[in-house]
C-alpha atoms as one frame of an Amber mdcrd trajectory, in Angstrom:
protein
  23.058  24.923  10.338  26.171  24.664   8.239  26.197  24.261   4.488  27.052
  20.572   4.776  24.222  19.923   7.226  21.664  21.735   5.115  22.845  19.918
   1.977  22.561  16.539   3.704  19.115  17.453   5.006  17.817  18.595   1.622
  19.355  15.863  -0.538  19.297  12.872   1.836  16.858  13.255   4.729  13.938
  14.875   2.900  14.011  12.420  -0.054  14.158   9.475   2.387  11.122  10.800
   4.247   9.293  11.292   0.950  10.128   7.765  -0.232   9.123   6.254   3.114
   5.734   7.962   3.115   4.906   6.953  -0.460   6.072   3.383   0.128   3.761
   3.139   3.119   0.866   4.596   1.093   1.489   2.150  -1.765   1.536  -0.949
   0.440  -1.381   0.239   2.594  -3.419   0.855  -0.560  -2.681  -2.670  -1.817
  -3.774  -4.139   1.527  -7.022  -2.175   1.433  -7.743  -3.286  -2.152  -7.141
  -6.914  -1.191  -9.477  -6.568   1.784 -12.193  -5.000  -0.392 -11.923  -7.875
  -2.880 -12.224 -10.263   0.045 -15.355  -8.502   1.318 -16.989  -8.239  -2.117
 -17.803 -11.897  -1.953 -17.828 -14.773  -4.366 -19.536 -12.877  -7.187 -17.115
  -9.954  -6.914 -19.859  -7.326  -6.643 -20.877  -5.161  -3.755 -24.407  -6.575
  -3.835 -23.032  -9.723  -2.205 -21.349  -7.912   0.665 -22.967 -10.055   3.366
 -21.669 -13.247   1.771 -18.252 -11.698   1.345 -18.096 -10.518   4.945 -19.151
 -13.963   6.141 -16.528 -15.639   3.942 -13.799 -13.195   4.963 -14.667 -13.579
   8.636 -14.657 -17.370   8.381 -11.359 -17.330   6.519  -9.802 -14.912   9.007
 -11.095 -16.958  11.966  -9.648 -20.131  10.472  -6.317 -18.441   9.837  -6.245
 -17.029  13.385  -7.118 -20.414  14.870  -4.246 -22.050  12.999  -1.690 -19.522
  14.224  -2.783 -19.692  17.878
């Protein structure tokens, strides 16, 4: 590998990979948090998980039915 290639790899390719991974982690984490809030139910506590799952499933089914 020449000096130019190694410089490009270290200062361009590696930072882009790093940024891509952390961007994915950030957005995936936000999606998971939103899904947990959806499952927590109307009271917002984990003791109402069944109600939250039922509400999330109904909402998701309605959204899927609209798009089909």
